[in-house]
N, C-alpha and C positions, 0 to 999 in steps of 0.2 A: 504494500500500500504506500503510495506516495503522499507525503504530507507537504503541501506547498508552504511557502513563506507567507504567513498571514500578518505579520507585524512589520511595519516599516517605521523606523525611528525617524523623527523629523530632522535629525542631524546626519542622516545616512549619506547625503550628498553634499554636506557642508564642507567648506574648505578646512583642512587640518589646522591651520593657524587659529581659526575661530574656535574649533573644538578644543584644542589644547589649552588655549588661554582661559576659556570658560571653565574647563575641567580643573585647571590649577586653582582658580579662585573658589570654585565649588568645594574642592577637597579641603582647602584651608578653612572654609566656612563650616562645612558639615563635620568633617573628621577632626579638624584642628580647633574648632570652637571659636573661630575668628568672628567677631561681631559684624553685623551687616554693614555698618558704615565703613569699617576697614576693608571688608570684602569688596565693597563698591570702589574703594580707593585702589585696590589691587587691579580691578578691571580697568579703571581709568589709566593706571600706569601701563598696563599691557597695551591699551589703545594708543597711548602716547608713544610707546616704544615702536609700535607699528608705524605711526605717523612719521617719527624721526627716521626710521629705517627706510621708508618709502621716499622720504625727502633726500636721503643721502645717496640712494641708488635709484634714481629715476629711470624708468624704461618706458618707451613709447607703447609697447605692446601690453604692458601691465597696468596702465593707468586706470582702465575700466575696472579691472579686478581689484586694484588697490582701493579705488573709491568705494567699491561694493563692500570690501572687507571692513573699511573704516565705518561705513554707514551701518552695516549689520552687526558690528561688534557691540555687545551690550555694555552698559556702564552701571547696571544695577544687578545685584546678585539674584533678586527675585526673577528678573527677566531671564537670566542665565538658567536658573532652576526650571523655569517654565519651558525653555528651549530644550532641556534634557528630560522633560516630562517628570520632573521631581516634585511637582506640586502635591501637597498633601491636603486632605480635607481638614479644615480648621473648625473646631467646635469651641465656641466661646462659653465660658462658665463665669459665674459671679460667686464671690465668697463673702459671707457675712463678716464684717469687721469685728463684731462682738464675739461670736462663737465659732467662726471659721467654717460654718456649714456651707457646702458647695451646692449651688443651684444651677440648673441648665439655663439656656438663653431666655426662657420664660420664668421670671422670678418675681416674687411679690415686692411691693414697695418697702415693706418692713419684714424683717425675718420672722417667720412663723415656726421655726424649728424648735421642737421640744425634745431635748436629749433624754429627759426622764419622764416618760408618760405616766 
């Protein structure tokens, strides 16, 4: 029985420069615990390095590719995560400041939790 390829990753045909720079920032963010603001900084530094490299070695044939790479390069870690399909479902909870009871997104105006019924 032949099982075809059913899943196509959105970055399957992306340029390796984009994939590697996003992957580096995502690994620092997810595995290294780097804060979102610093991860965004890393992405901006990667983009700046690309811009400087392209300016140092201009080629006539690569100008369209260079422009596309700079335009498509994310500067936000959430955008990079979205491009890798790493978005998770976020569930927002509320905690009572008095008793620390956790409520789902639908919570009362005042805490009605009774720990000792």
